[in-house]
C-alpha positions in Angstrom: 107.5 91.4 134.0 106.6 89.8 131.0 103.1 91.0 131.5 104.4 94.5 132.0 106.6 94.3 128.9 103.7 93.0 126.9 101.5 95.8 128.3 104.1 98.4 127.5 104.5 96.9 124.1 100.8 97.1 123.5 100.8 100.7 124.7 103.6 101.4 122.3 101.7 99.7 119.6 98.6 101.6 120.5 100.5 104.9 120.6 102.1 104.2 117.2 98.6 103.3 115.9 97.1 106.5 117.4 100.0 108.5 115.9 99.4 106.8 112.5 95.7 107.5 112.8 96.3 111.1 113.8 98.8 111.5 110.9 96.2 109.9 108.6 93.5 112.2 110.0 95.8 115.3 109.5 96.5 114.1 106.0 92.8 113.6 105.3 92.0 117.1 106.7 94.7 118.6 104.4 93.4 116.5 101.5 89.9 117.7 102.4 91.0 121.4 102.5 92.7 120.9 99.1 89.6 119.2 97.7 87.4 122.0 99.0 89.7 124.6 97.3 89.7 122.5 94.1 85.9 122.3 94.3 85.6 126.1 94.9 87.9 126.7 92.0 86.0 124.3 89.7 82.7 125.9 90.8 84.1 129.3 89.9 85.4 128.0 86.6 82.1 126.3 86.0 80.2 129.5 86.7 82.6 131.4 84.5 82.0 128.9 81.7 78.2 129.2 82.2 78.5 133.0 82.0 80.7 132.9 79.0 78.3 130.4 77.3 75.3 132.8 78.0 77.3 135.7 76.6 78.1 133.6 73.5 74.5 132.6 73.2 73.4 136.3 73.3 76.1 137.2 70.8 75.0 134.3 68.6 71.4 135.5 68.7 72.5 139.1 68.0 74.7 138.0 65.1 72.0 135.8 63.7 69.5 138.7 63.8 72.1 140.9 62.1 72.7 138.2 59.5 69.0 137.9 58.7 68.6 141.7 58.6 71.6 141.8 56.3 70.1 139.1 54.1 66.8 141.0 54.0 68.6 144.2 53.1 70.7 142.4 50.5 67.6 141.0 48.9 66.0 144.5 48.8 69.3 145.9 47.3 69.5 143.1 44.7 65.9 143.8 43.7 66.7 147.5 43.4 69.8 146.7 41.4 67.8 144.5 39.0 65.2 147.3 38.5 68.0 149.8 38.0 69.7 147.6 35.5 66.4 147.1 33.6 65.9 150.8 33.7 69.4 151.4 32.4 68.9 149.0 29.5 65.6 150.7 28.7 67.2 154.1 28.9 70.1 152.9 26.7 67.7 151.6 24.1 65.7 154.9 24.2 69.0 156.8 23.9 70.1 154.7 21.0 66.7 155.2 19.3 66.9 159.0 19.9 70.5 159.1 18.7 69.5 157.3 15.5 66.6 159.6 15.0 68.9 162.7 15.5 71.5 161.2 13.2 68.8 160.7 10.5 67.5 164.2 11.1 71.1 165.6 10.8 71.5 163.7 7.6 68.3 165.2 6.2 69.4 168.7 7.3 72.9 168.1 5.8 71.2 167.0 2.5 68.9 170.0 2.7 71.9 172.3 3.4 73.7 170.8 0.4 70.7 171.3 -1.8 70.3 174.9 -0.6 74.0 175.6 -1.1 73.7 174.1 -4.6 70.6 176.2 -5.3 72.3 179.3 -3.9 75.3 178.7 -6.1 73.0 178.2 -9.1 71.1 181.3 -8.3 74.4 183.3 -8.0 75.5 181.9 -11.3 72.2 182.8 -12.9 72.3 186.3 -11.3 75.8 186.8 -12.6 74.7 185.7 -16.1 71.6 188.0 -15.9 73.7 190.9 -14.7 76.1 190.4 -17.5 73.2 190.3 -20.0 71.6 193.3 -18.4 74.8 195.3 -18.5 75.6 194.3 -22.1 72.0 194.9 -23.4 71.4 198.3 -25.0 67.8 198.5 -23.9 66.5 198.7 -20.4 65.1 195.5 -19.1 62.2 197.2 -17.4 60.0 199.1 -19.7 57.1 201.1 -18.5 53.9 199.4 -19.6 51.5 201.4 -21.6 48.9 198.8 -21.3 45.9 199.5 -19.2 45.5 195.8 -18.2 46.9 194.7 -14.8 48.3 191.5 -16.2 50.6 193.5 -18.5 52.0 195.5 -15.6 55.2 194.3 -13.9 54.7 192.7 -10.5 55.6 195.0 -7.5 57.3 192.0 -5.9 59.5 191.4 -8.9 63.1 192.0 -8.1 65.7 192.9 -10.7 68.6 190.5 -11.2 71.0 193.1 -9.9 68.9 193.5 -6.7 68.7 189.7 -6.3 72.5 189.4 -6.6 73.0 192.1 -4.0 70.6 190.4 -1.6 72.7 187.2 -1.9 
């Protein structure tokens, strides 16, 4: 019996060992399934990261191209701005010179106007004086020339003081 008990004990030990090994195998299968799922998820995440990296690389290239195009355009615009500023300065100088010339011309015309106004006032005074003298003199101021020489004749363009005053 001892041999049977020992054999039964060995079978129990073997059954327990088989049970342990089956449990370990089941646990390993479950761990393997979980590992496979984790690997698949990590592969999807990895592919997603690669796709995102490619998209970011394309965006980076596009933005870099836009940046350089913007820099080029900015350079062109700066150059145009500098030319426009130089042209503005030149136009301002020209305008200042023309304004100064117009101011000088205006001053000349104002002086000429003042001179003419002064001459006109003097002519009016002279005409008034001559009119008074003409009205107060007993003899006519224009006598008919009896000379036969042209230099003794009154000029046809000669205007009497009265006519000169009326014309003013």
